[in-house]
C-alpha positions in Angstrom: 11.9 81.0 -56.5 13.3 77.5 -55.7 11.0 74.7 -56.7 11.5 71.0 -55.8 9.5 68.8 -58.1 8.0 65.7 -56.4 7.1 62.9 -58.8 4.6 60.7 -57.0 4.4 57.2 -58.4 1.9 54.6 -57.2 3.3 51.1 -57.3 2.4 48.7 -60.0 -0.4 46.2 -59.9 -0.7 43.5 -57.2 -3.4 40.8 -57.1 -5.1 42.5 -54.1 -5.3 45.8 -56.1 -7.3 44.1 -58.8 -9.7 42.9 -56.1 -9.9 46.3 -54.3 -8.6 44.9 -51.0 -7.2 46.9 -48.1 -3.4 46.2 -48.1 -1.2 48.4 -46.0 1.2 46.5 -43.8 0.8 43.4 -46.1 3.9 42.9 -48.2 2.4 41.8 -51.5 4.7 41.5 -54.6 3.9 42.9 -58.0 2.0 40.7 -60.5 3.7 40.0 -63.9 1.6 42.8 -65.2 2.7 45.1 -62.4 6.4 44.3 -63.3 5.7 45.4 -66.9 4.1 48.6 -65.6 7.2 49.3 -63.6 9.2 49.2 -66.8 6.7 51.5 -68.5 7.0 53.9 -65.7 10.8 53.9 -66.0 10.5 54.7 -69.7 8.0 57.5 -69.1 10.2 59.2 -66.5 13.6 58.7 -68.2 13.4 62.1 -69.9 13.3 63.9 -66.6 16.3 65.2 -64.6 15.7 62.9 -61.6 18.2 63.4 -58.8 16.9 60.7 -56.4 14.4 57.8 -56.2 12.8 57.1 -52.8 10.6 54.1 -52.1 8.3 52.7 -49.4 9.8 49.6 -47.8 7.0 47.4 -49.1 8.2 45.2 -51.9 5.4 46.2 -54.3 6.8 49.8 -54.1 10.4 48.8 -54.1 10.0 46.5 -57.1 8.4 49.4 -59.0 11.2 51.8 -58.0 14.1 49.6 -59.0 13.8 50.0 -62.8 13.1 53.7 -62.4 16.3 54.2 -60.5 18.2 52.0 -62.9 17.4 54.4 -65.8 19.3 57.1 -63.9 22.1 55.0 -62.5 20.7 55.6 -59.0 20.1 53.4 -56.0 16.7 53.2 -54.5 16.6 54.9 -51.1 14.1 53.2 -48.9 12.1 55.6 -46.7 9.9 53.9 -44.1 7.6 56.9 -43.8 6.4 56.4 -47.3 4.7 53.1 -46.3 0.9 52.7 -46.6 -1.4 52.9 -43.6 -1.8 49.8 -41.5 -5.3 48.5 -41.9 -5.1 46.3 -38.8 -7.7 43.5 -38.7 -9.0 44.7 -42.1 -5.8 43.8 -43.9 -6.5 41.7 -47.0 -10.3 42.3 -46.9 -12.4 44.2 -49.4 -14.9 46.9 -48.1 -17.8 44.5 -48.6 -16.0 41.8 -46.7 -15.4 44.2 -43.8 -19.0 45.2 -43.7 -20.2 41.6 -43.8 -17.7 40.5 -41.1 -19.7 41.9 -38.1 -22.0 44.7 -37.1 -19.2 46.2 -35.1 -16.8 46.1 -38.1 -19.4 47.7 -40.4 -20.0 50.5 -37.9 -16.3 51.0 -37.4 -15.7 51.2 -41.1 -18.4 53.8 -41.7 -17.1 55.8 -38.7 -13.5 55.6 -40.1 -14.7 56.9 -43.5 -16.2 59.9 -41.7 -13.6 60.7 -39.1 -9.9 60.7 -40.1 -8.8 60.6 -36.5 -10.2 57.1 -36.2 -8.1 54.0 -37.1 -9.1 50.5 -38.2 -9.0 48.1 -35.3 -5.3 47.6 -34.6 -4.3 49.9 -37.5 -3.4 53.6 -38.2 -5.6 56.6 -38.7 -5.6 58.7 -41.8 -4.5 61.7 -39.7 -1.5 59.8 -38.3 -0.5 58.7 -41.8 -0.9 62.2 -43.1 1.3 63.7 -40.4 4.2 61.2 -41.0 4.0 61.4 -44.8 3.9 65.2 -45.0 6.7 65.5 -42.5 8.8 63.2 -44.6 8.1 65.1 -47.8 9.0 68.4 -46.1 12.3 66.9 -45.1 12.9 65.7 -48.7 12.1 69.2 -50.1 14.7 70.7 -47.7 17.2 68.0 -48.8 16.6 68.5 -52.5 16.2 72.2 -53.2 15.6 72.9 -56.9 15.7 69.2 -57.8 13.3 66.6 -59.1 12.8 63.5 -57.0 10.7 60.4 -57.4 8.7 59.0 -54.5 7.3 55.5 -55.1 4.6 54.9 -52.6 0.9 53.8 -52.2 -2.6 55.3 -52.5 -2.9 56.7 -49.0 0.5 58.5 -48.8 0.2 59.9 -52.3 -3.3 61.2 -51.6 -2.0 62.7 -48.3 0.7 64.7 -50.3 -1.9 65.8 -52.9 -4.3 66.9 -50.2 -1.6 68.9 -48.4 -0.6 70.6 -51.7 -4.2 71.4 -52.5 -4.7 72.8 -49.0 -7.7 70.5 -48.3 -8.2 68.1 -45.4 -7.0 64.6 -45.7 -10.7 63.5 -45.7 -10.7 64.7 -49.3 -8.6 61.6 -50.1 -11.9 59.6 -50.4 -12.7 61.8 -53.4 -9.5 61.0 -55.3 -8.9 57.8 -57.3 -5.4 56.7 -58.2 -4.8 53.8 -60.6 -1.8 51.5 -60.1 1.5 52.6 -61.8 0.3 56.2 -62.3 2.1 59.4 -62.0 1.2 62.6 -60.1 3.4 65.7 -59.8 3.6 68.3 -57.1 5.9 71.4 -57.4 6.9 72.4 -53.8 7.7 75.9 -52.9 7.5 78.0 -49.7 4.4 78.3 -50.0 2.2 77.3 -51.9 2.7 74.0 -53.5 1.1 73.3 -56.9 -0.4 70.1 -58.2 0.8 69.8 -61.8 -0.4 66.4 -62.7 -2.7 63.8 -61.1 -3.2 60.1 -61.9 -1.5 60.2 -65.3 -1.6 56.8 -67.0 -0.7 57.9 -70.6 2.5 55.7 -70.5 0.2 52.7 -69.8 -2.3 53.5 -72.6 -5.5 55.4 -72.6 -7.8 52.4 -72.2 -5.9 51.0 -69.2 -7.5 53.4 -66.7 -10.0 51.7 -64.4 -12.8 54.2 -65.2 -12.6 52.9 -68.8 -13.5 49.4 -67.7 
């Protein structure tokens, strides 16, 4: 059996992450703490036989990927389909701010949370994001049979891959929490895929997880 191991890395901390804001198309940079997390990720993954490192084009992901790739003497390969969902007019807002913005926004947000075919105003639906991300991962699995590859991405795309591997609808993404700079692992076969690790933050320290706060 040929297994391609996908190491899913959520980018390091940005200021908006700390404030639980919707950032998708926004191109926020890492905080100083996020940059330190990227180095911790590189150290944690350095023992693995990584063949390639792919990143979303957003700088928060790319800045996280660079030190990881450097550990293996690799160049980061930017893959546009690993980008986060576009939150449209909700970009930069927290959930409470969207709800407070208008009655229509509040109704749209609640409908979006129930129906993955719906998109934020001017944005992208979870279904559309799920399709593009899973198609991209399928292509990478074909391109790297029997290898280990790192994908540095965002909450939405990583959850989409995890939902696909678990055989559950992408709506289950609302029941998964991913901390910044954490590692999840999926072993891809034909079929099924197996989730081997989810939201691991051991390289950051046990007390760094948000549920500990």
